[in-house]
N, C-alpha and C positions, 0 to 999 in steps of 0.2 A: 376450226375452229368459223365459224359467223365472224364474222365484223359484225360492233359494236351499232346499235343507229349512232347517229350524232347530236348533237342540237337542241331543241326545243325535242324536237319528236325524243328523245328519250327521257325528257329529262317526267315527260305527259305520262312515258308510259311508266318508270321510275315512282314514281309520286303514286297514279292507281296500286300501280303492286304493293305498295309499300302500310297506300290507305287502307290498304285490304287488307296486314294485317296486324291495324292496330286495330279497326271496328272490329277482326275478330275479339283479339285481349279484351273493348269493349266488354263484347257481347258477350265473354266466358261466366260474365257477372252473372247471368239469369238461372234463376235455380233449377240446380240436374245435380247428379249425381259428384259425390266426390272426386273421385277414379273419373271422370265423366269432362270433366271440369282439369280433371291435375292431365293429364291426355290432352287435349284439346290444346289446357298451355304451350306442355307440350312441346307445341305441332305447330303451333301459330312465333312461339320462340326463334323456332329452326326458320321461319318463313320468313320471319323477320331479320337475321343478322344475316343469309342468303339476302335476302333487295338492300342490304345494307350494303352489303357489298360488294354489288353487282355498282351502286352509284361511288360508292369508291374507287375500284373501279375507272369505268370512265370519268373522272373526276382525275385521275391521277392521268391519262389517254389522255386530256382532253388539250389543247392548242400546243400539239405537239408537245409534251411534259414526258412525253419515253426518251429521255435524253438519260446522258451516258452515265452524270455526272450526278442526279436527284435520284434514276434510276438504282447510284450505286449507291445515296443519301441513307433512300428508302429503305436500302437490306441492309446495311450495316448498328441505325435504330431501333432495328426491329431489331437485330440480335446482339442489342445491349440492353432488350427491355428484358427477352425472356432470360440472359444472363441476369438481368438486377434481380426478377422474378424470381429464379431457381435460388438466388443471397438468401432472397430473405426469404423460403421456403427455408434453408437449408440450417440458413438460423434460430429461425422456430424454432425446431426439430430442436437441435444443441440445444438448445430454453430447454426445451420440454423436458432432456433426456438427462440435463443435468437437474431440474427439481427430481426428476424418480430414482435420481442418483441416492441423491441427497432424503430421497422419503428409505430407502434403505438402507445405504449408511445410518438412517435415525433407528430403523425396525430389528438393521442389526445389532446393534448398541443396545438398542433393550431387553437382545432376549438372550444374550451375553450375562445383564446384567440378574435375567434369570437365571440361566441356568447354572452360573455362580451364585444364589443363591437356595434351587433346588439337593445345588451338591453340599452347599453349609448342612441344608437340614438331615441333610442319608444323613454326612458322615457326620455329624452328633448324631443319628438316631444307631447307626452301626461301632459305634462309642458303646448308648447306653447301651444297645444287647451284649457287648458281649462283656461291660464292666458287671451285668448280671449274673451273665454267665447261666449251662446249662445247671449247673446242683443246684441252683438259687430254684428251681425252677421245680424238679423232682424236688426238691425238698420236699415246695406249697403245695405239693400232689402228696405225697406222702405225709401228711397232717392231715392227719383224726376228727384229730380235737373241734376241730375248726371250720365243719366244712363251707359255712360265709365268706371265709376269705380267703374259699377259692378257689370256692367259682367264680368271687367278684378278681383277684386274681388274676385265673385265664381268661376271662372277658378284655380285663388288659392284657393283656400280651395278645389277644386277637385285633384287638385293637388298634398292637401297635403294628404286632406286623402287616398284618394288613394297607395303615402308614405308609411303612413304609417301598410295598407295591406302588400304592399309587404315586409317592413320590416319585421311585424306576420310573414307573412311566412318563407321569408327566415330565421328567430327564429325557429316557428318550424322544418325545415331544420337541420341548426343546428342541435338541440337536437338532433332530430333524430336520427343520423349520432354519435353524440357519446354518445346514448345511444349504439348504434350494436357495436366503436365502446371503451368501455366499455365488451358487455358481451367476445368480441371477444382476450382482451386481456385475460379475465378468462381465457375464452377456451386453451388461451395458454400458460399458467400460470398451467393450468391440466397438458398437456402437455408433457412441459417439466418439469414436476415430477416426472412423471411416468418413462421418460424420465431419466432423475436421477433413479431413483432407479435402475432401470435398469442395469444404469452398471451401481449402489451400485452392484447389482447381481453378472455378467458377469465380474467384479475384484473382488471377492470372487469364484467364480466357476474357472474360473482362476491361481487364486496363490495356491488356494487347488488342479487340474492337473498340474503341473509341481510340486508337493508336491507326489504327488503319482512318474512325469518321475524322480527325480531325487533318488530314492530308485531302478529304475529300472535302469535306468542308472549305478548304485551303486553297480547295481545284476551281467550286463553285466561288468564291470573294472574290478569283484570281480572274471574272467570270465577268460578273457585274462592278465595270471598269469607272464606271461617270456618276449625278447625281439622276439625268436617266435611264440611267438601268435600275435603279434600284427603287423608283417610285415608280417603273414598268415591270420593278417583281414581287415590288411592295402591292399594286392594285390588285393585279394576277391570283395573289396567294386570297388577298381581300373576299376576290372575286370569286371564286374554286368554296372559298366557305359560307357565301351568299349564298351557292345557291345549293349547296351541302344544311346549312334550315333551311332555307324552302321545305329543301322538302321532308324535313323533318318534322316542319312545321303544318306539310298538308295533312303526311302521316299522324299524325296523333294528335287533330285537333281533336279526336270523338274519345278521345280515352283518361283516363277516372283518378283520381288519386284515392290511394287506401282516406276511406272515411276517419280515422285517427287523428289523422293531420292536417296541421294545422296552415287553412290557403298560406303559398308566402310572403304576398299585398299587405299582410295583416301586421307579420313579423321585418318592416321596414323600420333598419336603420339594430336591430339587434339579430341581426342576426352575426355567426360565427366566422370569423378569418376563415382561410384554406386553408392559410398554411399561415408562418411565421418565420418574420421577417421583414427587409427596408421596402418601402412601395420608391421604384426609381424609375417608375414612368406614370408619369397620375394620364388619368383618365378627361381625354378632351388635349393632352399637349399636343406639340405638335414630334413631328417627329423629321431632329436632323437632319438628315440623307435626303429625304424624298416632300415631305417639307404639310405633311399629307398626318392629319389629329387620330389621336393612338383613341379607338374603342373597347381600351377598357387598358387592365390598372400593368404592367410584368413588378413580382415582389424578388425582390433579392434570397434565395437563401441560397444553403449550401445544398449537394446532390446527396439526394436517396434522403431526405427530408418529408416527411406524411405530409400528402396533399387527402383534403376535406374534406368531403360534401355538404353543407353550407343546411339543407334541408332534402328533409325528405324529393327523391320521382323515382324515377326510371331514366336508369341510361339507353342513352335512346343514342349513339354512336360512341364508342374506345378501338379507338387504331389509328394510324398512320395519313395526317391530314399536307400538304406541300409548304411551309412558312407556314409551320405549327407544332409542328412535333406526332406525337406520341398525346394524342386529342382526348377528352373525355369533354362530353354533350350529357349536364342531367336537362329531362325535363319534370317541372316542379305542378304544372296545371294551371290555367289559368291564363297561358299564351306566355308565362315567363321559363326561361334556359339561361340557368349554367357550364357557362365553357374553362378548361380551367388545357393550356395549354402545355406548351414545351417540355415536358412527363418524359423520364428516366424508366418510368415503364408505369402498367401498368396494373391493377390490378382487381376493376369489375371489367366487364362484359357487356353486348351490347340486348340488352333486356333485361337487367337484370337493378334491383329494389337498394335502394340505398337510402339510409337515415340521418339527421343530424350529423356529421364530425365523425358517420364512417368511415376509416381510412380509403382510399380510391385511389390514386396512386403517391410516386413518392419525384421529389423538386428533381430537374436533371435543363440538357440545351439539346434537347429537340427542334427540328423544325430549323438548325442548323445555322443552331446561339453556340457564343465563342461561353458568352457567363451561363451560370445556371441559374435559374428560374424557377418560377412562378404569369404562364399570362394565362388573365382572367376578369372574365365579362360576364353579365348578365342582361338578359334580354329580356324583355315587354313582345311580344306582338312579333316580335324579328330587328327593332330595334334597341340600341345599346341603349342604356343606362350608366350611370355614375356610378360603382360599383360602395365608391365609400361610404354612400349616401344609407347603402338597407346594409352597411356589416361594419359590427362596431365600434367602436372609437375608442381611438388610442385612450389610455393610461396615463 
């Protein structure tokens, strides 16, 4: 494989390639047929993902970052991401299966009630027919003195027989539906059991992966023995993020937001929280280990809790980044971006549009963190701003 260019040369190349992708996305709004637009958009998104992946690869390889421990950390946290995503999907499948089973049981109860009703009606008719008897029917036919009574009685008997035949047919249909309902319940129960088995298997798998991850994190921590090493690591992580953001900013300069969305700049102080939790690191506070200031918030929250987009936008990065773990970056237009780091699992991909409060990830401790929580930033034209001035005040 040919070696990638290094330094500013590669960044310029990636700037141009990713910019072309986003410029094409912006131009897709020009008048053209819907099919052409859809095909063009699909191709542009594929190209965008490819170029972002190339940038990600270069960032991982820059400055000797192909160290064994970091490579292992990324691999295991990507495995956590895949496993957690599958658990979420299987859990959703189980909820849907339970809902369908509940509806089927309700339908079965209705069919049983209908079959009992039809059976009772039919039984009453049979008893009435038996009571009247064939002799009574023949006696009416032989009655020549009251022909009008004969006509009415014959009509009644005909109606009686038709009604009985209809009820027999209705009962047969209900019983057939009931039988089909029973079969469907059996199939859905089998599917539910398979889903539960898979969920249990994936939960065990995730537990084992997390155990491997814990050992890797401990190995990484042992390599950072002093304050100087921690400062160097933090600065290197931030430099990578800066390079990524710079490339993305160049790429999305022409990207337009949907017409229906309110510009994020008009919603300062009104945006929703990205997740429920307690702020344990504030914007601008100093990191004890490195004496540097924080560019965002760390919101302590249990692992697996939903992470929500704060506003309309397009996902411009959704992958692992050293120091930030499973990271999502959303472009909101007009130079604004929001960043969500240390996630356990990502539910969106590069190029996806998101709505306010839409679930985009789940809280985790990726990036080598010990405790679970969300790292959250808001940036304007590449500069970090205090997120607490943008999101709703606590009540």
